[in-house]
N, CA, C and O atoms as a MOPAC input file, in Angstrom:
PM7 MOZYME 1SCF
protein

 N     22.67700 1   135.82400 1   -10.13600 1
 C     23.23000 1   134.37800 1   -10.60700 1
 C     24.44100 1   135.20300 1   -11.73800 1
 O     24.03600 1   136.13900 1   -12.42800 1
 N     25.68000 1   134.81800 1   -11.81400 1
 C     26.74000 1   135.26900 1   -12.77000 1
 C     26.96200 1   133.98100 1   -13.64500 1
 O     27.40500 1   134.13200 1   -14.78300 1
 N     26.66400 1   132.66400 1   -13.14900 1
 C     26.91800 1   131.60100 1   -14.10700 1
 C     26.36800 1   130.24000 1   -13.64800 1
 O     25.80900 1   130.21100 1   -12.55100 1
 N     26.46300 1   129.14600 1   -14.34500 1
 C     25.77000 1   127.86800 1   -13.85500 1
 C     26.63200 1   126.83800 1   -14.35000 1
 O     27.05500 1   127.00200 1   -15.49400 1
 N     27.05300 1   125.59400 1   -13.59800 1
 C     27.36000 1   124.38500 1   -14.18000 1
 C     26.48200 1   123.41900 1   -13.68800 1
 O     25.97300 1   123.41200 1   -12.56700 1
 N     26.31000 1   122.50500 1   -14.68800 1
 C     25.59000 1   121.30300 1   -14.43200 1
 C     26.09800 1   120.00000 1   -14.92600 1
 O     26.45100 1   119.84800 1   -16.09500 1
 N     26.13400 1   119.07800 1   -14.04900 1
 C     27.02600 1   117.64500 1   -14.24500 1
 C     25.99800 1   116.54300 1   -14.21000 1
 O     25.44500 1   116.50100 1   -13.11100 1
 N     25.59400 1   115.69600 1   -15.00900 1
 C     24.98500 1   114.77100 1   -14.97500 1
 C     24.11900 1   114.26600 1   -15.98300 1
 O     24.02700 1   114.98000 1   -16.98200 1
 N     23.43700 1   113.17400 1   -15.96800 1
 C     22.14900 1   112.96300 1   -16.86200 1
 C     20.92500 1   113.60300 1   -16.85500 1
 O     20.31100 1   113.59400 1   -15.78800 1
 N     20.38000 1   114.21700 1   -17.91100 1
 C     19.08200 1   114.85700 1   -17.81200 1
 C     19.37100 1   115.95500 1   -17.25600 1
 O     18.70300 1   116.26800 1   -16.27100 1
 N     20.39900 1   116.82000 1   -17.70100 1
 C     20.38400 1   118.23200 1   -17.32700 1
 C     19.82100 1   119.24000 1   -18.35500 1
 O     19.61800 1   120.39400 1   -17.97700 1
 N     19.53200 1   118.84900 1   -19.74000 1
 C     18.87700 1   119.42000 1   -20.61000 1
 C     17.87000 1   120.54900 1   -20.15300 1
 O     17.95900 1   121.70100 1   -20.57700 1
 N     16.88400 1   120.12600 1   -19.23900 1
 C     15.86700 1   121.04400 1   -19.04900 1
 C     16.73000 1   122.27100 1   -17.88800 1
 O     16.03200 1   123.27900 1   -17.77900 1
 N     17.59800 1   122.32400 1   -17.33800 1
 C     17.94600 1   122.99100 1   -16.55300 1
 C     18.91800 1   124.13000 1   -17.40800 1
 O     19.06600 1   125.31600 1   -17.11300 1
 N     19.45000 1   123.48200 1   -18.41100 1
 C     20.50300 1   124.82000 1   -19.19000 1
 C     19.41900 1   125.91000 1   -19.42600 1
 O     19.58600 1   127.01800 1   -18.91600 1
 N     18.43400 1   125.67500 1   -20.09500 1
 C     17.49900 1   126.88700 1   -20.54700 1
 C     17.01400 1   128.16500 1   -19.63300 1
 O     16.83100 1   129.33600 1   -19.96400 1
 N     16.87700 1   127.51700 1   -18.38100 1
 C     16.32400 1   128.30200 1   -17.32800 1
 C     17.55800 1   129.19200 1   -16.86600 1
 O     17.38700 1   130.38100 1   -16.59500 1
 N     18.65300 1   128.65900 1   -16.79500 1
 C     19.52400 1   129.37800 1   -16.28500 1
 C     20.35500 1   130.14600 1   -17.12200 1
 O     21.13600 1   130.98900 1   -16.68200 1
 N     20.20100 1   129.86100 1   -18.40900 1
 C     20.69200 1   131.11300 1   -19.63000 1
 C     19.60900 1   132.23000 1   -19.65300 1
 O     20.05100 1   133.34600 1   -19.92400 1
 N     18.39000 1   132.14600 1   -19.44000 1
 C     17.77500 1   132.77400 1   -19.33400 1
 C     17.64200 1   133.90700 1   -18.06100 1
 O     17.39400 1   135.11000 1   -18.14300 1
 N     17.86100 1   133.18800 1   -17.03000 1
 C     18.16600 1   133.88300 1   -15.66500 1
 C     19.66000 1   134.89700 1   -15.81300 1
 O     19.82900 1   136.05700 1   -15.43800 1
 N     20.54100 1   134.03200 1   -16.44600 1
 C     21.83200 1   134.89700 1   -16.50700 1
 C     21.90100 1   136.04800 1   -17.30200 1
 O     22.43700 1   137.09600 1   -16.94200 1
 N     21.25500 1   135.81900 1   -18.58900 1
 C     21.14200 1   136.77500 1   -19.79600 1
 C     20.33800 1   137.76000 1   -19.37700 1
 O     20.62100 1   138.93000 1   -19.63700 1
 N     19.21100 1   137.42200 1   -18.66200 1
 C     18.11800 1   138.63600 1   -18.44100 1
 C     18.37700 1   139.24800 1   -17.14900 1
 O     17.67000 1   140.11800 1   -16.64100 1
 N     19.49600 1   138.71500 1   -16.61300 1
 C     20.07800 1   139.23700 1   -15.17800 1
 C     18.79000 1   139.06900 1   -14.20500 1
 O     18.65700 1   140.09800 1   -13.54300 1
 N     17.99900 1   138.29600 1   -13.96900 1
 C     17.03100 1   137.95300 1   -13.25200 1
 C     17.61500 1   137.67100 1   -11.53400 1
 O     18.45200 1   136.80500 1   -11.28200 1
 N     17.22400 1   138.24000 1   -10.86300 1
 C     17.51200 1   137.76400 1    -9.22800 1
 C     17.02400 1   136.54800 1    -9.15600 1
 O     16.15300 1   135.97000 1    -9.80500 1
 N     17.92500 1   136.13000 1    -7.98900 1
 C     17.56700 1   134.63300 1    -7.20600 1
 C     15.97100 1   134.99000 1    -6.68300 1
 O     15.06800 1   134.17600 1    -6.87700 1
 N     15.75200 1   136.18600 1    -6.05600 1
 C     14.86500 1   136.51000 1    -5.04500 1
 C     13.23300 1   136.36000 1    -6.51100 1
 O     12.18000 1   135.78200 1    -6.24100 1
 N     13.43400 1   136.82900 1    -7.47000 1
 C     12.57500 1   136.60300 1    -8.42600 1
 C     12.58700 1   135.22600 1    -8.85100 1
 O     11.53700 1   134.59300 1    -8.74300 1
 N     13.59500 1   134.67700 1    -9.30900 1
 C     13.31300 1   133.13000 1    -9.73200 1
 C     12.90300 1   132.25500 1    -9.07600 1
 O     12.58800 1   131.20000 1    -9.62700 1
 N     12.77300 1   132.42300 1    -7.65600 1
 C     11.82300 1   131.58500 1    -6.63900 1
 C     10.82600 1   131.64100 1    -6.98200 1
 O     10.22800 1   130.63200 1    -6.60900 1
 N     10.12600 1   132.37800 1    -7.60900 1
 C      8.76400 1   132.40000 1    -7.88500 1
 C      8.19200 1   132.14000 1    -9.39400 1
 O      7.04300 1   132.29100 1    -9.80700 1
 N      9.20900 1   131.75700 1    -9.99300 1
 C      8.98600 1   131.21900 1   -11.54700 1
 C      8.56500 1   129.89800 1   -11.47700 1
 O      9.14100 1   129.11600 1   -10.72000 1
 N      7.50900 1   129.50600 1   -12.26400 1
 C      6.89300 1   128.52000 1   -12.05700 1
 C      7.01400 1   127.74500 1   -13.54400 1
 O      6.48600 1   128.37100 1   -14.46400 1
 N      7.66600 1   126.41100 1   -13.91600 1
 C      7.97800 1   125.92800 1   -15.58200 1
 C      6.69100 1   125.91500 1   -16.07700 1
 O      5.78400 1   125.74200 1   -15.26300 1
 N      6.40400 1   126.07300 1   -17.32200 1
 C      5.35200 1   125.86300 1   -18.13400 1
 C      4.99900 1   124.61600 1   -18.53400 1
 O      3.93300 1   124.43000 1   -19.12100 1
 N      5.71400 1   123.78800 1   -18.30600 1
 C      5.46200 1   122.23800 1   -18.20300 1
 C      6.14100 1   121.56800 1   -17.03800 1
 O      7.01400 1   122.17100 1   -16.41400 1
 N      5.70100 1   120.09400 1   -16.65600 1
 C      6.25000 1   119.54600 1   -15.51300 1
 C      7.71100 1   119.16300 1   -16.26800 1
 O      8.02700 1   118.68900 1   -17.35900 1
 N      8.45800 1   119.66400 1   -15.00300 1
 C     10.05300 1   118.91600 1   -15.11400 1
 C     10.15000 1   117.57900 1   -14.56200 1
 O      9.30800 1   116.98700 1   -13.88800 1
 N     11.35200 1   117.16600 1   -14.96000 1
 C     11.68900 1   115.74300 1   -14.39000 1
 C     11.45100 1   115.66200 1   -12.57100 1
 O     10.83900 1   114.77900 1   -11.96900 1
 N     11.99300 1   116.60900 1   -12.10600 1
 C     11.87600 1   116.73600 1   -10.83900 1
 C     10.46300 1   116.86400 1   -10.03100 1
 O     10.11700 1   116.31600 1    -8.98500 1
 N      9.65000 1   117.93200 1   -11.02000 1
 C      8.34100 1   118.18500 1   -10.72900 1
 C      7.49500 1   116.64200 1   -10.77600 1
 O      6.59100 1   116.38800 1    -9.98000 1
 N      7.82200 1   115.95700 1   -11.53700 1
 C      7.22400 1   114.78500 1   -11.79900 1
 C      7.23000 1   113.70000 1   -10.65800 1
 O      6.22000 1   113.17300 1   -10.19100 1
 N      8.70400 1   113.41800 1   -10.23700 1
 C      8.92500 1   112.69600 1    -9.08700 1
 C      8.30900 1   113.25300 1    -8.08100 1
 O      7.69500 1   112.39800 1    -7.44300 1
 N      8.18400 1   114.42700 1    -7.60500 1
 C      7.75900 1   115.10400 1    -6.43300 1
 C      6.05300 1   114.44000 1    -6.42200 1
 O      5.49200 1   113.85100 1    -5.49800 1
 N      5.46500 1   114.81900 1    -7.92400 1
 C      4.14300 1   114.36300 1    -7.74800 1
 C      3.96700 1   112.83800 1    -7.17900 1
 O      3.27000 1   112.56200 1    -6.20200 1
 N      4.64400 1   111.98300 1    -7.87800 1
 C      4.59600 1   110.55100 1    -7.69600 1
 C      4.89800 1   110.37900 1    -6.10400 1
 O      4.22100 1   109.60200 1    -5.43100 1
 N      5.85500 1   111.07700 1    -5.59600 1
 C      6.24200 1   110.67600 1    -4.04800 1
 C      5.08700 1   111.29500 1    -3.37700 1
 O      4.64100 1   110.70600 1    -2.39300 1
 N      4.72900 1   112.00500 1    -3.62500 1
 C      3.22100 1   112.69000 1    -2.93300 1
 C      1.97300 1   111.63900 1    -3.05600 1
 O      1.24200 1   111.26200 1    -2.14100 1
 N      1.94000 1   111.36600 1    -4.07600 1
 C      0.70200 1   110.04000 1    -4.45500 1
 C      0.92600 1   108.95100 1    -3.58100 1
 O      0.10900 1   108.50300 1    -2.77600 1
 N      2.07500 1   108.55000 1    -3.78400 1
 C      2.84800 1   107.36200 1    -3.01800 1
 C      2.04700 1   107.58600 1    -1.12800 1
 O      1.24000 1   106.89900 1    -0.50300 1
 N      2.73200 1   108.76700 1    -0.81800 1
 C      2.79600 1   109.00900 1     0.67000 1
 C      1.09900 1   109.11200 1     1.13200 1
 O      0.70100 1   108.70500 1     2.22300 1
 N      0.19700 1   109.73800 1     0.07600 1
 C     -1.19700 1   109.93600 1     0.40600 1
 C     -1.87200 1   108.36400 1     0.44000 1
 O     -2.82200 1   108.12500 1     1.18500 1
 N     -1.29500 1   107.35100 1    -0.42300 1
 C     -1.87400 1   106.18000 1    -0.55000 1
 C     -1.54800 1   105.41600 1     0.86300 1
 O     -2.42300 1   104.93400 1     1.58200 1
 N     -0.08500 1   105.38400 1     1.15200 1
 C      0.02700 1   104.93900 1     2.48300 1
 C     -0.52700 1   105.25300 1     3.71000 1
 O     -0.76000 1   104.51800 1     4.67000 1
 N     -0.76400 1   106.81100 1     3.51200 1
 C     -1.61400 1   107.17700 1     4.71200 1
 C     -2.83500 1   106.87900 1     4.94500 1
 O     -3.22500 1   106.81300 1     6.11000 1
 N     -3.79100 1   106.60900 1     3.74700 1
 C     -4.99700 1   106.09300 1     3.45500 1
 C     -5.11100 1   104.68300 1     3.87100 1
 O     -6.05000 1   104.30400 1     4.57000 1
 N     -4.04000 1   103.78300 1     3.39700 1
 C     -4.12500 1   102.44800 1     3.77900 1
 C     -3.85700 1   102.57100 1     5.31400 1
 O     -4.76800 1   102.03300 1     5.94300 1
 N     -3.11800 1   102.98300 1     5.92100 1
 C     -2.61100 1   102.78400 1     7.28300 1
 C     -4.04300 1   103.52500 1     8.30800 1
 O     -4.29200 1   103.19100 1     9.46700 1
 N     -4.62500 1   104.31100 1     7.69600 1
 C     -6.04600 1   105.14200 1     8.19900 1
 C     -7.04500 1   104.18100 1     8.16300 1
 O     -7.87800 1   104.20300 1     9.06900 1
 N     -7.13100 1   103.25300 1     7.20100 1
 C     -8.12600 1   102.31000 1     6.97900 1
 C     -7.90400 1   101.02700 1     7.44500 1
 O     -8.80700 1   100.19400 1     7.35900 1
 N     -6.80300 1   100.74100 1     7.93800 1
 C     -6.48900 1    99.67100 1     8.76200 1
 C     -5.84500 1    98.59100 1     7.65800 1
 O     -5.29800 1    97.58900 1     8.11800 1
 N     -5.89800 1    98.76600 1     6.31400 1
 C     -5.30300 1    97.76200 1     5.54200 1
 C     -3.80800 1    98.02500 1     5.32300 1
 O     -3.15800 1    98.83100 1     5.98900 1
 N     -3.17200 1    97.03100 1     4.01300 1
 C     -1.62600 1    97.30900 1     4.12400 1
 C     -1.49000 1    97.02300 1     2.84500 1
 O     -0.43600 1    96.53500 1     2.43800 1
 N     -2.67900 1    97.31900 1     1.89900 1
 C     -2.65800 1    97.50900 1     0.43500 1
 C     -1.72300 1    98.02100 1     0.23600 1
 O     -1.41500 1    98.88300 1     1.06000 1
 N     -0.79000 1    97.78600 1    -0.92100 1
 C      0.17200 1    98.64000 1    -1.46000 1
 C      1.42000 1    98.87200 1    -0.91400 1
 O      2.39900 1    99.36200 1    -1.47700 1
 N      1.28800 1    98.39100 1     0.49200 1
 C      2.63400 1    98.48500 1     1.42600 1
 C      3.80800 1    97.44300 1     1.19800 1
 O      3.79900 1    96.25100 1     1.50400 1
 N      4.83200 1    98.17800 1     0.58300 1
 C      6.05400 1    97.48700 1     0.51800 1
 C      7.13200 1    97.97600 1     0.52400 1
 O      7.99500 1    97.74400 1    -0.32200 1
 N      7.28500 1    98.96600 1     1.77700 1
 C      8.60600 1    99.55100 1     2.17900 1
 C      8.37600 1   100.82400 1     2.69200 1
 O      9.31900 1   101.50800 1     3.09100 1

């Protein structure tokens, strides 16, 4: 990685990781395995979506439609 450009709201959490990768010359193959020490916004949304999917699956399996709206 030789550079990074971010555009949009909420990009601040991306800048530090990119800067570290560029200055430290960390290859992308290594970055793939890096886990943030705190949940990032994208991870929080992933967890919410996983929870919603699990709840909907459980409601369908149980024959109920509780919480089903879309």
